[in-house]
Backbone of each chain as ProteinMPNN parsed JSONL, in Angstrom:
{"seq_chain_A": "MLRISDEPFDAGRELSAFETEAKGAGGIVSFTGLVRDHASSGEVRALTLQAYSPMTERGIETAMAEARERWPLMALKVIHRTGEMAPGDAIVFVATASIHRRAAFEAADFLMDYLKTEAVFWKKEATATGEHWIEPRSQDYQDRARWAKV", "coords_chain_A": {"N_chain_A": [[41.627, -51.993, 52.208], [39.502, -54.438, 53.825], [37.952, -57.704, 54.073], [35.914, -60.099, 55.903], [34.893, -63.279, 55.983], [33.436, -66.009, 55.034], [33.667, -67.613, 52.513], [35.527, -69.696, 50.539], [38.795, -67.871, 49.303], [40.832, -66.77, 46.445], [44.219, -66.521, 46.556], [46.246, -65.768, 44.487], [44.7, -64.411, 42.501], [43.662, -62.171, 44.475], [45.856, -60.984, 44.789], [46.367, -60.002, 41.641], [44.43, -58.545, 41.444], [45.077, -56.927, 43.693], [47.02, -55.595, 42.764], [46.526, -54.097, 40.245], [45.107, -52.376, 41.54], [46.652, -50.704, 43.042], [48.156, -49.397, 40.844], [51.012, -47.727, 39.68], [52.713, -47.764, 42.201], [55.968, -48.203, 43.741], [56.807, -50.604, 44.576], [55.618, -54.047, 45.655], [53.908, -56.149, 48.165], [53.31, -59.179, 49.459], [51.265, -61.339, 51.315], [50.371, -64.616, 52.146], [48.702, -66.414, 54.528], [48.064, -70.439, 54.938], [46.668, -73.605, 55.579], [47.932, -75.187, 57.979], [49.376, -78.969, 57.408], [49.937, -80.717, 59.457], [49.787, -80.637, 62.712], [51.021, -80.668, 66.475], [49.842, -82.852, 67.149], [48.788, -84.139, 65.404], [47.887, -85.344, 62.281], [45.669, -82.805, 60.317], [42.57, -82.548, 59.956], [40.716, -80.636, 60.222], [40.613, -76.69, 59.895], [38.942, -74.183, 62.353], [37.942, -71.539, 61.881], [36.499, -68.738, 64.148], [35.099, -65.472, 64.521], [34.145, -62.578, 66.211], [31.537, -60.491, 65.57], [30.769, -56.315, 65.36], [33.213, -56.467, 66.339], [36.221, -58.074, 65.3], [36.293, -56.588, 62.901], [36.419, -54.833, 63.388], [38.805, -53.749, 65.145], [40.323, -54.459, 63.372], [40.661, -53.281, 61.14], [41.577, -50.631, 62.91], [44.148, -51.472, 63.403], [44.827, -51.792, 60.641], [44.56, -48.372, 60.421], [46.882, -47.905, 61.67], [48.822, -48.614, 60.235], [48.779, -47.33, 58.048], [49.646, -45.197, 59.316], [52.187, -45.229, 59.973], [53.827, -45.996, 58.05], [54.226, -45.323, 54.257], [52.345, -45.684, 52.74], [50.453, -47.303, 49.67], [48.604, -48.236, 48.914], [46.392, -50.671, 50.5], [45.582, -54.01, 51.91], [43.077, -56.737, 53.527], [42.447, -59.866, 54.344], [40.909, -62.227, 55.574], [39.879, -65.381, 56.04], [37.19, -67.035, 58.309], [34.764, -69.55, 59.156], [34.659, -73.422, 58.491], [37.658, -74.501, 57.312], [40.064, -76.576, 55.016], [43.419, -78.748, 54.544], [45.844, -76.113, 53.267], [44.235, -74.805, 52.297], [43.961, -71.381, 51.954], [43.693, -68.862, 54.722], [44.71, -66.429, 55.088], [44.903, -63.128, 53.405], [47.369, -60.406, 53.12], [48.083, -57.661, 51.655], [50.753, -55.357, 50.838], [51.344, -51.888, 49.214], [53.685, -50.138, 47.912], [55.906, -46.639, 47.652], [58.763, -47.599, 47.566], [60.377, -50.83, 49.074], [61.189, -51.27, 51.293], [59.389, -50.099, 53.229], [56.213, -50.991, 52.476], [57.225, -53.813, 52.808], [57.567, -54.205, 55.544], [55.459, -53.306, 57.016], [53.505, -55.076, 56.18], [54.372, -57.301, 57.533], [53.809, -56.198, 60.17], [51.219, -56.008, 60.327], [50.41, -58.815, 59.768], [51.573, -60.043, 62.502], [49.811, -58.601, 64.07], [47.299, -59.428, 63.205], [47.774, -62.693, 64.118], [47.852, -62.059, 66.664], [46.079, -60.623, 68.527], [44.163, -60.038, 66.702], [40.468, -60.384, 66.424], [39.458, -63.363, 67.216], [39.233, -66.728, 67.033], [40.317, -70.356, 67.107], [39.936, -73.507, 65.986], [41.381, -76.843, 65.938], [40.622, -79.595, 63.666], [42.15, -82.664, 64.663], [43.582, -86.25, 64.412], [43.232, -87.233, 66.72], [41.393, -85.548, 68.033], [39.432, -82.097, 68.783], [41.09, -79.427, 69.039], [41.463, -76.193, 71.113], [43.325, -73.64, 69.181], [45.906, -71.058, 70.859], [47.57, -67.928, 70.531], [51.242, -68.675, 70.612], [54.133, -68.229, 72.472], [56.473, -67.298, 70.971], [54.677, -65.719, 69.157], [53.703, -63.616, 70.081], [56.065, -62.559, 70.961], [57.255, -61.539, 68.649], [55.051, -59.793, 68.071], [55.516, -58.003, 69.996], [57.772, -56.284, 68.611], [57.077, -54.234, 67.442], [56.04, -51.996, 69.062], [55.244, -48.922, 70.068], [57.987, -46.494, 71.282]], "CA_chain_A": [[40.355, -53.029, 52.215], [38.822, -55.791, 55.002], [37.256, -58.485, 54.072], [35.854, -61.498, 56.451], [33.776, -64.277, 54.637], [33.126, -68.229, 55.435], [33.656, -67.763, 51.485], [37.009, -69.734, 50.493], [39.227, -66.922, 48.86], [42.17, -67.6, 45.312], [45.28, -65.74, 46.482], [46.47, -65.194, 42.888], [43.257, -63.834, 42.347], [43.222, -61.407, 44.865], [46.867, -60.029, 44.427], [46.244, -59.682, 40.731], [43.382, -57.088, 41.475], [45.739, -55.369, 44.323], [48.541, -55.297, 41.303], [45.876, -53.498, 39.659], [44.346, -51.01, 42.771], [48.117, -50.244, 43.747], [48.978, -48.794, 40.173], [52.098, -46.587, 40.135], [53.487, -48.303, 42.941], [57.382, -49.3, 43.435], [56.52, -52.763, 44.978], [53.738, -54.859, 46.37], [54.386, -57.051, 49.507], [51.959, -59.794, 49.971], [51.24, -62.215, 52.275], [49.598, -65.986, 51.949], [48.556, -67.825, 54.773], [48.109, -71.213, 54.644], [46.04, -74.373, 57.096], [48.704, -76.439, 57.492], [48.601, -79.89, 57.49], [50.303, -81.219, 60.565], [49.997, -80.143, 63.694], [51.866, -81.204, 67.447], [48.823, -83.618, 67.819], [48.809, -85.319, 64.403], [47.394, -85.126, 60.779], [45.084, -81.929, 60.66], [41.501, -82.978, 58.905], [40.296, -79.266, 59.109], [40.74, -76.022, 60.767], [37.737, -73.478, 62.039], [38.058, -70.223, 62.602], [35.909, -67.722, 64.847], [35.378, -64.316, 64.891], [33.309, -61.518, 66.559], [31.856, -59.099, 64.493], [31.73, -56.043, 64.322], [34.665, -56.205, 67.031], [36.619, -58.357, 64.948], [36.302, -55.896, 62.097], [36.59, -52.72, 64.005], [40.391, -54.307, 65.971], [41.458, -54.986, 62.377], [40.605, -51.788, 60.988], [42.48, -49.664, 63.523], [45.485, -51.92, 62.591], [45.403, -51.142, 58.996], [45.314, -47.459, 59.77], [48.151, -47.886, 62.206], [49.965, -48.812, 59.302], [48.961, -45.579, 57.141], [50.33, -44.008, 60.018], [53.263, -45.787, 60.233], [54.943, -46.21, 56.644], [53.417, -44.569, 53.266], [51.605, -46.681, 51.774], [49.671, -46.652, 48.184], [47.468, -49.777, 49.066], [46.431, -51.935, 51.819], [44.502, -54.926, 51.548], [43.777, -57.512, 54.212], [41.303, -60.866, 53.997], [41.076, -62.71, 56.083], [39.151, -66.743, 56.373], [35.774, -67.834, 58.884], [33.989, -70.722, 59.011], [35.405, -74.281, 58.187], [38.695, -74.411, 56.095], [40.915, -77.692, 54.863], [44.476, -78.108, 54.702], [45.58, -75.931, 52.3], [43.337, -73.414, 52.554], [44.386, -69.762, 52.097], [42.812, -68.583, 55.652], [44.826, -64.944, 55.738], [46.104, -62.606, 52.395], [48.081, -59.645, 53.613], [49.086, -57.049, 50.61], [51.367, -53.757, 50.924], [51.933, -51.107, 48.047], [54.701, -48.34, 48.198], [56.932, -46.251, 46.73], [60.058, -48.63, 48.277], [59.903, -51.632, 49.217], [60.897, -51.461, 53.093], [57.97, -49.736, 54.147], [55.769, -52.092, 52.16], [57.751, -55.586, 54.224], [57.524, -54.499, 57.595], [53.662, -53.258, 57.139], [52.716, -56.926, 55.484], [55.005, -57.704, 58.542], [53.365, -55.41, 61.1], [49.843, -56.348, 60.334], [50.43, -60.163, 60.41], [52.196, -59.992, 63.846], [48.635, -57.951, 64.581], [46.322, -60.774, 62.865], [48.486, -63.646, 65.045], [47.994, -62.085, 68.674], [45.522, -59.325, 69.135], [43.012, -59.869, 65.95], [39.86, -61.22, 68.043], [39.835, -64.793, 66.246], [39.637, -68.165, 67.566], [41.432, -71.161, 65.83], [39.478, -74.821, 67.084], [42.054, -77.465, 65.458], [40.613, -81.41, 64.022], [43.218, -83.396, 64.231], [42.936, -87.571, 64.172], [42.572, -87.019, 68.181], [40.045, -84.568, 68.535], [39.424, -81.295, 68.514], [41.814, -78.414, 69.95], [41.606, -75.251, 70.418], [45.263, -73.2, 69.808], [45.967, -69.893, 70.905], [49.6, -67.455, 69.598], [52.339, -69.032, 71.229], [54.383, -66.976, 73.128], [57.144, -66.536, 69.439], [53.679, -65.095, 68.271], [53.562, -62.684, 71.165], [57.346, -61.751, 70.881], [56.711, -60.554, 67.115], [54.239, -58.779, 68.227], [56.128, -56.618, 70.937], [58.38, -56.24, 68.193], [56.361, -53.019, 66.575], [55.741, -51.015, 70.317], [56.052, -47.871, 70.565], [59.107, -45.853, 72.779]], "C_chain_A": [[39.907, -54.265, 52.764], [37.959, -56.541, 54.102], [37.144, -59.696, 55.01], [35.169, -62.324, 55.834], [33.975, -65.26, 55.433], [33.812, -67.942, 53.602], [35.181, -68.195, 51.157], [37.627, -68.534, 48.719], [41.051, -67.639, 47.551], [43.2, -66.214, 45.641], [45.654, -64.564, 45.35], [45.579, -64.046, 42.878], [43.691, -62.272, 43.251], [44.916, -60.325, 44.914], [46.943, -59.509, 43.118], [45.242, -58.323, 41.101], [44.126, -56.028, 42.485], [46.641, -54.547, 43.841], [47.084, -53.961, 40.951], [45.397, -52.103, 40.331], [45.564, -50.151, 43.075], [49.027, -49.584, 42.301], [49.695, -47.551, 40.344], [52.666, -47.38, 41.8], [54.373, -48.656, 42.728], [57.32, -49.902, 43.977], [55.667, -52.471, 46.281], [54.522, -56.03, 46.961], [52.993, -58.316, 49.462], [52.071, -61.569, 50.769], [50.387, -63.646, 52.418], [49.195, -66.787, 53.645], [47.448, -68.86, 54.855], [47.548, -72.807, 55.554], [47.051, -75.459, 56.687], [48.46, -77.554, 58.466], [48.674, -81.172, 58.32], [50.674, -80.436, 61.669], [50.698, -81.264, 65.051], [51.238, -82.717, 67.277], [48.515, -84.489, 66.661], [48.552, -84.789, 63.044], [45.978, -84.363, 60.809], [43.855, -82.142, 59.7], [40.742, -81.155, 58.191], [40.412, -77.88, 60.884], [39.378, -74.414, 61.053], [37.911, -72.271, 62.774], [36.586, -69.503, 63.061], [35.558, -66.417, 64.496], [34.049, -63.86, 65.403], [32.921, -60.734, 66.521], [30.633, -58.565, 65.329], [33.183, -55.861, 65.062], [36.157, -56.864, 66.216], [37.99, -57.101, 63.439], [36.828, -54.346, 63.016], [38.591, -52.891, 64.076], [41.146, -53.892, 64.163], [42.132, -53.622, 61.684], [41.215, -50.599, 61.395], [44.134, -50.061, 63.397], [45.646, -51.822, 61.749], [45.277, -49.743, 58.899], [46.09, -46.65, 60.459], [48.943, -47.903, 61.21], [49.981, -47.859, 58.494], [49.299, -45.367, 57.623], [51.476, -43.908, 60.354], [54.052, -45.84, 59.163], [53.537, -45.645, 55.415], [53.038, -45.413, 52.028], [50.253, -46.664, 50.791], [48.585, -47.232, 48.319], [47.784, -50.231, 50.023], [45.519, -52.923, 51.277], [44.702, -55.952, 52.656], [42.488, -58.519, 54.251], [41.722, -61.996, 54.647], [39.821, -64.073, 56.38], [37.966, -66.815, 57.591], [35.255, -68.88, 58.644], [35.158, -71.883, 59.038], [36.589, -74.529, 56.887], [39.452, -76.452, 56.575], [42.077, -77.275, 55.142], [45.331, -77.55, 53.066], [45.344, -75.003, 51.32], [43.743, -72.346, 52.401], [43.511, -69.628, 53.526], [43.687, -67.001, 56.159], [45.632, -64.284, 54.159], [46.127, -61.263, 53.689], [48.826, -58.723, 52.197], [49.356, -55.477, 51.055], [51.058, -53.132, 49.662], [52.627, -49.971, 48.586], [55.085, -48.157, 47.703], [58.06, -46.665, 46.101], [59.506, -49.025, 48.917], [60.084, -52.485, 50.916], [59.883, -50.899, 53.396], [56.223, -51.143, 53.795], [56.082, -54.109, 53.506], [57.514, -55.147, 55.299], [56.391, -53.687, 57.505], [53.144, -54.441, 57.231], [53.091, -57.335, 57.128], [53.992, -57.531, 59.819], [51.377, -55.615, 61.334], [49.697, -57.335, 60.291], [50.639, -60.555, 62.143], [50.525, -59.681, 64.559], [48.052, -59.21, 64.424], [46.357, -61.609, 63.878], [48.372, -63.388, 66.549], [46.938, -61.305, 69.176], [43.997, -59.221, 68.027], [41.816, -60.701, 66.24], [39.124, -62.605, 66.677], [39.812, -65.66, 66.691], [39.712, -69.392, 66.864], [41.097, -72.726, 66.767], [40.433, -75.872, 65.168], [41.293, -78.902, 64.886], [41.764, -82.013, 63.456], [42.381, -85.332, 64.547], [42.389, -87.505, 66.072], [42.097, -86.542, 68.923], [40.331, -83.212, 67.952], [39.755, -80.212, 69.497], [41.731, -77.478, 69.957], [42.868, -74.177, 70.626], [44.743, -71.631, 69.858], [47.103, -69.734, 70.761], [49.869, -68.325, 70.702], [53.36, -68.008, 71.217], [55.462, -66.348, 72.073], [56.409, -65.216, 68.635], [53.985, -63.681, 68.848], [54.814, -61.815, 71.109], [57.247, -60.798, 69.51], [56.249, -59.778, 67.486], [54.627, -57.292, 68.552], [57.653, -56.192, 69.837], [58.161, -54.731, 67.277], [55.628, -51.992, 67.724], [56.075, -49.776, 70.541], [56.948, -47.64, 71.296], [58.575, -44.818, 72.735]], "O_chain_A": [[39.97, -55.23, 52.003], [37.22, -55.9, 53.355], [38.142, -60.415, 55.049], [34.735, -61.833, 54.793], [34.671, -65.264, 56.449], [34.982, -68.305, 53.719], [36.078, -67.381, 51.378], [37.123, -68.465, 47.598], [41.908, -68.494, 47.773], [43.028, -65.113, 45.118], [45.524, -63.344, 45.25], [45.845, -62.901, 43.244], [44.021, -61.303, 42.567], [44.925, -59.103, 45.061], [47.583, -58.458, 43.094], [45.617, -57.166, 40.909], [44.026, -54.804, 42.401], [47.017, -53.413, 44.138], [46.969, -52.984, 41.691], [45.335, -51.011, 39.766], [45.433, -48.956, 43.339], [50.219, -49.294, 42.401], [49.275, -46.553, 40.93], [53.337, -46.428, 42.202], [54.456, -49.422, 41.768], [58.515, -50.071, 44.216], [55.306, -51.662, 47.135], [55.448, -56.671, 46.464], [51.804, -58.0, 49.441], [52.819, -62.539, 50.642], [49.417, -63.387, 53.13], [49.585, -67.953, 53.711], [46.253, -68.565, 54.859], [48.413, -73.069, 56.391], [47.127, -76.228, 55.728], [47.882, -77.567, 59.553], [48.025, -82.212, 58.207], [51.651, -79.687, 61.684], [50.893, -82.452, 64.796], [51.991, -83.69, 67.264], [47.984, -85.575, 66.897], [49.077, -83.718, 62.742], [45.038, -85.026, 61.247], [44.12, -81.895, 58.524], [40.457, -80.654, 57.103], [40.343, -78.022, 62.105], [39.008, -73.734, 60.096], [37.998, -72.088, 63.988], [35.596, -69.71, 62.359], [36.272, -66.372, 63.494], [33.005, -64.475, 65.181], [33.405, -59.812, 67.177], [29.772, -59.267, 65.859], [34.125, -55.262, 64.544], [37.2, -56.251, 66.447], [39.178, -56.912, 63.178], [37.434, -53.274, 62.996], [39.414, -52.352, 63.335], [42.16, -53.244, 63.904], [43.255, -53.121, 61.628], [41.429, -49.656, 60.633], [45.081, -49.279, 63.321], [46.848, -51.687, 61.521], [45.62, -49.268, 57.816], [46.247, -45.434, 60.342], [49.899, -47.13, 61.266], [51.063, -47.414, 58.113], [50.176, -44.746, 57.023], [51.974, -42.924, 60.901], [55.24, -45.692, 59.45], [52.328, -45.595, 55.638], [53.381, -45.625, 50.865], [49.203, -46.107, 51.109], [47.555, -46.754, 47.843], [48.902, -50.34, 50.526], [44.783, -52.703, 50.316], [45.842, -56.273, 52.99], [41.406, -57.937, 54.185], [42.723, -62.651, 54.355], [38.809, -63.697, 56.97], [38.255, -65.644, 57.835], [35.385, -69.159, 57.452], [36.299, -71.634, 59.428], [36.285, -74.703, 55.707], [39.423, -77.171, 57.574], [42.34, -76.195, 55.67], [45.436, -78.24, 52.052], [45.798, -74.586, 50.255], [44.298, -72.291, 53.498], [42.512, -70.348, 53.516], [43.468, -66.467, 57.247], [46.693, -64.765, 53.762], [45.404, -61.1, 54.672], [49.932, -59.045, 51.763], [48.542, -54.648, 51.465], [50.437, -53.864, 48.892], [52.288, -49.133, 49.421], [55.215, -48.952, 46.773], [58.466, -46.478, 44.954], [58.524, -48.554, 49.492], [59.601, -53.474, 51.467], [59.297, -51.623, 54.201], [55.536, -51.806, 54.572], [55.545, -54.883, 54.299], [57.179, -55.966, 56.155], [56.511, -53.049, 58.551], [52.445, -54.852, 58.157], [52.179, -57.648, 57.893], [53.465, -58.489, 60.386], [50.627, -55.376, 62.281], [48.598, -57.542, 60.805], [49.88, -61.263, 62.804], [50.082, -60.421, 65.437], [48.186, -60.074, 65.29], [45.402, -61.631, 64.654], [48.67, -64.172, 67.45], [46.854, -61.295, 70.404], [42.996, -58.575, 68.335], [42.094, -61.897, 66.33], [38.512, -62.5, 65.614], [40.954, -65.715, 67.146], [39.022, -69.416, 65.845], [41.672, -73.079, 67.796], [40.228, -75.691, 63.968], [41.295, -79.669, 65.849], [42.242, -81.974, 62.322], [41.206, -85.612, 64.781], [41.244, -87.744, 66.453], [42.101, -86.722, 70.141], [41.103, -82.994, 67.018], [39.088, -79.974, 70.503], [41.848, -77.061, 68.805], [43.351, -73.864, 71.715], [43.784, -71.088, 69.31], [47.905, -70.668, 70.761], [49.053, -68.685, 71.551], [53.533, -67.151, 70.35], [55.561, -65.121, 72.063], [56.867, -64.29, 67.967], [54.442, -62.76, 68.171], [54.752, -60.588, 71.184], [57.18, -59.57, 69.468], [56.846, -58.706, 67.393], [54.421, -56.183, 68.058], [58.626, -55.775, 70.466], [59.042, -54.263, 66.556], [54.725, -51.246, 67.345], [57.1, -49.478, 71.154], [57.049, -48.458, 72.211], [58.898, -43.925, 73.519]]}, "seq_chain_B": "MAQLLYFGRLMDTLGRPEETLTLPTSVRDTSALREWLDRDRGLDGALLEKTIRLAVNSEIVADPHPVSDGDEIAFMPPVGGG", "coords_chain_B": {"N_chain_B": [[17.158, -59.085, 80.76], [20.157, -60.863, 79.553], [22.895, -60.977, 77.626], [24.574, -63.583, 76.988], [27.679, -64.375, 75.444], [29.993, -67.244, 74.808], [32.993, -67.518, 73.371], [35.749, -69.435, 71.858], [37.186, -71.991, 73.307], [35.766, -71.289, 75.153], [33.354, -72.269, 74.642], [32.421, -74.451, 74.847], [33.78, -75.177, 77.006], [30.852, -74.599, 78.441], [29.733, -75.177, 76.94], [27.699, -74.012, 74.716], [26.809, -71.797, 72.744], [26.003, -69.257, 72.947], [23.791, -67.763, 75.187], [20.855, -66.843, 77.47], [20.442, -64.649, 79.936], [18.109, -64.035, 83.283], [19.754, -61.318, 85.313], [21.29, -62.296, 88.344], [20.577, -60.354, 91.393], [22.683, -60.007, 92.907], [24.887, -59.783, 91.118], [26.238, -57.132, 90.323], [28.639, -56.34, 88.5], [31.582, -57.185, 86.258], [33.292, -58.784, 87.818], [31.477, -60.025, 89.852], [30.024, -61.215, 87.736], [32.014, -62.949, 86.559], [32.348, -64.894, 89.582], [30.512, -65.431, 90.002], [28.626, -67.098, 88.046], [30.72, -68.689, 87.209], [30.476, -70.715, 89.845], [27.672, -71.214, 90.429], [27.816, -73.048, 87.55], [29.842, -74.569, 88.435], [32.437, -74.616, 87.352], [35.041, -74.528, 88.25], [36.639, -72.284, 88.624], [37.413, -72.156, 85.762], [36.072, -69.358, 84.65], [37.949, -67.326, 85.448], [40.084, -67.576, 85.532], [42.829, -64.856, 84.305], [43.167, -65.0, 82.21], [41.283, -65.104, 79.956], [39.213, -62.277, 79.022], [36.601, -60.173, 79.268], [34.455, -58.393, 77.674], [31.874, -55.965, 76.888], [28.664, -55.009, 75.511], [30.561, -55.351, 73.522], [32.771, -54.308, 73.706], [36.035, -54.637, 74.951], [36.537, -54.865, 78.661], [37.835, -53.722, 81.887], [37.762, -55.579, 84.769], [36.175, -54.621, 87.965], [33.57, -54.043, 85.405], [30.676, -51.895, 85.258], [27.528, -54.115, 84.952], [24.474, -54.317, 82.923], [21.031, -55.965, 83.21], [19.945, -56.731, 79.615], [22.019, -56.012, 78.98], [25.186, -57.209, 76.101], [27.431, -59.326, 76.738], [30.497, -61.036, 76.686], [32.888, -63.561, 76.908], [36.087, -64.048, 76.418], [38.748, -65.943, 75.85], [42.66, -66.251, 74.837], [42.83, -64.389, 71.682], [43.707, -64.715, 68.33], [45.016, -64.943, 64.891], [44.844, -65.825, 61.764]], "CA_chain_B": [[18.296, -59.941, 80.293], [21.704, -60.221, 79.512], [23.082, -61.933, 76.306], [26.014, -63.977, 77.642], [28.179, -65.021, 74.832], [30.926, -67.846, 75.516], [34.157, -67.581, 72.887], [36.557, -69.794, 71.426], [37.094, -73.209, 74.574], [34.666, -71.454, 76.37], [31.578, -72.568, 74.011], [33.333, -75.985, 74.652], [33.691, -75.61, 78.54], [29.465, -73.635, 78.728], [28.742, -76.085, 77.038], [26.881, -73.778, 74.241], [27.991, -70.97, 72.382], [25.27, -68.074, 73.576], [22.576, -68.132, 76.51], [20.151, -64.937, 77.423], [19.361, -65.204, 80.925], [18.252, -63.107, 84.078], [21.012, -62.045, 86.096], [21.214, -62.351, 89.782], [20.862, -59.141, 92.026], [23.632, -59.608, 93.323], [25.626, -59.699, 90.039], [26.105, -55.603, 88.982], [29.44, -55.901, 87.574], [31.675, -58.024, 85.293], [33.288, -59.61, 88.439], [30.894, -60.407, 90.372], [29.146, -62.1, 87.307], [32.399, -64.372, 86.262], [32.216, -65.92, 90.645], [28.594, -66.027, 90.58], [28.604, -67.742, 87.035], [31.536, -69.959, 87.483], [30.204, -70.605, 90.76], [26.502, -71.483, 89.689], [28.204, -74.134, 86.612], [30.965, -75.95, 88.757], [33.093, -75.25, 86.056], [36.393, -74.709, 88.688], [37.61, -71.024, 88.437], [37.154, -71.696, 84.599], [35.853, -68.394, 83.995], [38.533, -66.482, 86.951], [41.243, -66.99, 85.022], [43.326, -64.077, 83.536], [43.769, -64.368, 79.97], [39.994, -64.722, 80.166], [38.633, -61.166, 78.818], [35.373, -59.83, 79.245], [33.463, -57.627, 76.644], [30.26, -55.573, 77.227], [28.321, -54.524, 74.771], [31.213, -55.649, 72.238], [34.007, -53.668, 73.636], [36.838, -55.107, 76.307], [36.56, -53.687, 79.686], [38.859, -53.941, 82.779], [37.142, -55.779, 86.21], [34.933, -54.905, 87.52], [33.172, -53.179, 85.028], [29.208, -52.576, 85.48], [26.942, -54.862, 84.175], [23.393, -55.29, 84.068], [20.202, -56.803, 82.03], [20.545, -55.757, 78.399], [24.023, -56.159, 77.487], [25.764, -57.98, 75.921], [28.354, -59.704, 77.433], [31.71, -62.039, 75.544], [33.995, -63.789, 77.477], [36.914, -64.135, 75.176], [39.911, -66.399, 75.954], [43.204, -65.374, 74.326], [42.582, -64.54, 70.519], [44.668, -64.697, 67.739], [44.084, -65.5, 63.805], [46.447, -66.122, 60.742]], "C_chain_B": [[18.982, -59.74, 79.514], [21.57, -61.212, 78.788], [24.462, -62.417, 76.947], [26.75, -64.67, 76.095], [29.761, -65.743, 75.326], [32.017, -68.027, 73.869], [35.14, -68.6, 72.789], [36.386, -71.405, 72.722], [35.76, -72.774, 75.21], [33.177, -71.849, 76.203], [32.036, -73.811, 74.586], [32.916, -76.166, 77.039], [31.735, -75.231, 79.125], [28.837, -74.876, 78.302], [27.442, -75.477, 75.663], [27.478, -72.839, 73.969], [27.398, -69.606, 72.934], [24.196, -68.771, 74.979], [22.461, -66.405, 76.949], [19.958, -65.401, 79.409], [18.832, -63.903, 81.998], [19.518, -62.717, 85.018], [20.442, -61.898, 88.247], [21.366, -60.752, 90.696], [22.277, -58.603, 92.086], [24.685, -59.164, 92.643], [25.125, -57.982, 89.723], [27.467, -55.451, 88.631], [30.247, -57.067, 87.579], [32.535, -59.024, 86.687], [32.795, -60.536, 88.97], [30.389, -61.818, 89.536], [30.592, -63.767, 87.192], [32.319, -65.271, 87.605], [30.917, -66.829, 90.384], [28.513, -67.248, 89.451], [28.995, -69.168, 87.348], [31.031, -70.726, 89.043], [28.763, -71.764, 90.374], [27.056, -72.829, 88.404], [29.131, -75.383, 87.22], [32.058, -75.633, 87.982], [34.795, -74.986, 87.289], [37.332, -73.502, 88.907], [38.271, -71.312, 86.744], [37.662, -70.209, 83.839], [36.716, -67.061, 84.878], [39.309, -66.667, 86.566], [41.753, -65.202, 84.194], [42.792, -63.569, 82.348], [42.41, -64.414, 79.524], [39.56, -63.539, 80.047], [37.076, -61.013, 78.731], [34.451, -58.665, 78.013], [32.319, -56.937, 76.871], [30.07, -54.626, 76.469], [29.655, -54.505, 73.691], [32.095, -54.389, 72.447], [34.791, -54.078, 75.478], [36.618, -53.682, 77.193], [37.214, -54.369, 81.01], [37.868, -54.271, 84.113], [37.549, -54.839, 86.671], [34.631, -53.634, 86.769], [31.514, -52.882, 84.754], [28.152, -53.759, 84.192], [25.672, -55.018, 84.323], [21.912, -55.668, 83.051], [20.047, -56.08, 81.193], [21.296, -55.602, 78.221], [24.173, -57.47, 77.034], [26.96, -58.332, 76.156], [29.188, -61.012, 77.006], [32.201, -62.525, 77.246], [34.373, -64.737, 76.663], [38.177, -64.249, 75.783], [40.946, -65.876, 74.711], [42.838, -65.424, 72.548], [43.761, -64.42, 69.723], [43.997, -65.481, 66.119], [45.062, -65.636, 63.149], [46.512, -67.566, 60.152]], "O_chain_B": [[18.886, -58.804, 78.72], [20.733, -62.111, 78.868], [25.311, -61.623, 77.353], [26.115, -65.642, 75.685], [30.575, -65.116, 76.003], [31.54, -68.922, 73.171], [35.588, -68.786, 73.92], [35.223, -71.777, 72.874], [34.889, -73.516, 75.664], [32.223, -71.84, 76.982], [30.88, -74.014, 74.957], [32.25, -76.832, 77.832], [31.418, -75.662, 80.234], [27.911, -75.503, 78.818], [26.435, -76.162, 75.486], [28.546, -72.599, 74.534], [28.216, -68.801, 73.379], [24.032, -69.896, 75.451], [23.179, -65.406, 76.899], [19.377, -66.386, 79.865], [19.109, -62.768, 81.61], [20.246, -63.607, 85.457], [19.5, -61.5, 88.933], [22.398, -60.105, 90.516], [22.852, -57.586, 91.698], [25.451, -58.338, 93.14], [24.103, -57.61, 89.147], [27.709, -54.271, 88.374], [30.063, -57.947, 88.419], [32.342, -60.224, 86.492], [33.206, -61.693, 88.874], [30.289, -62.953, 90.0], [30.425, -64.948, 87.497], [32.217, -66.464, 87.321], [30.51, -67.988, 90.46], [28.336, -68.378, 89.905], [28.377, -70.204, 87.592], [31.736, -71.734, 89.086], [28.931, -72.951, 90.098], [26.313, -73.795, 88.58], [29.229, -76.552, 86.847], [32.828, -76.591, 87.904], [35.769, -75.505, 86.744], [38.503, -73.6, 89.273], [39.362, -70.839, 86.424], [38.6, -69.865, 83.119], [36.192, -65.95, 84.955], [40.095, -65.861, 87.064], [40.906, -64.536, 83.599], [42.321, -62.575, 81.794], [42.228, -63.678, 78.554], [39.283, -63.205, 81.199], [36.421, -61.822, 78.074], [33.286, -58.758, 78.399], [31.482, -57.787, 77.176], [30.757, -53.606, 76.414], [29.705, -53.496, 72.988], [32.19, -53.528, 71.572], [34.354, -53.907, 76.616], [36.548, -52.473, 76.97], [37.078, -55.587, 81.134], [37.202, -53.33, 84.544], [38.557, -54.183, 86.408], [35.057, -52.519, 87.069], [31.0, -53.69, 83.98], [28.235, -53.961, 82.98], [25.243, -55.594, 85.323], [22.16, -55.475, 81.861], [19.956, -54.874, 81.422], [21.62, -54.976, 77.212], [23.593, -58.505, 77.362], [27.784, -57.528, 75.72], [28.554, -62.067, 76.978], [31.946, -62.014, 78.337], [33.787, -65.727, 76.226], [38.8, -63.277, 76.212], [40.482, -65.251, 73.757], [42.57, -66.542, 72.108], [44.808, -64.06, 70.262], [43.02, -66.223, 66.023], [46.181, -65.611, 63.662], [47.478, -67.912, 59.472]]}, "name": "protein", "num_of_chains": 2, "seq": "MLRISDEPFDAGRELSAFETEAKGAGGIVSFTGLVRDHASSGEVRALTLQAYSPMTERGIETAMAEARERWPLMALKVIHRTGEMAPGDAIVFVATASIHRRAAFEAADFLMDYLKTEAVFWKKEATATGEHWIEPRSQDYQDRARWAKVMAQLLYFGRLMDTLGRPEETLTLPTSVRDTSALREWLDRDRGLDGALLEKTIRLAVNSEIVADPHPVSDGDEIAFMPPVGGG"}
């Protein structure tokens, strides 16, 4: 299940709903990404995320299908915010459920690396020094490269 | 008329998120479009950077890809969410 929305979400509530949906799983892994309050250019006042529908949705759905092919998952959920957010707000939520923990951990890690470097979003941070567009760091690309199929 | 979309930092570079215009007859592919628009707006190469990808009708394409009036053409700087 994928949801991209301008509306804030409650990660705790989403996890509870996912637990119900993934009944019978042996393990659930969830990750919540939050807006940081500090950036290299100072205190963060706001973060704005822009998407390009339906390309953004299509790309994430393809990555979710790949996760299902690579790991035996019983359930999978991705929520991603767009629009303006404040420090502490949840930007992204990924949850995976499987019989055993390893598949759930790896699939969640794989999806987060996809979301950080390939999902079609653009991010703008507003700090005391002005607004800055942020692009993935080289570490993000290295993390993503770990999943390349040989 | 083609619809041009400018995402991320290019929205600031071009001073708008999108525009609709008639492509000059000399512009038949994405490479020519980059060069013409960059020169027309005096952007000093901002649209020629290799990291800027173009999507035609919401499919990312490799230069040079044909473009014509009626297309939706997006200029996309490096992406990333999370």
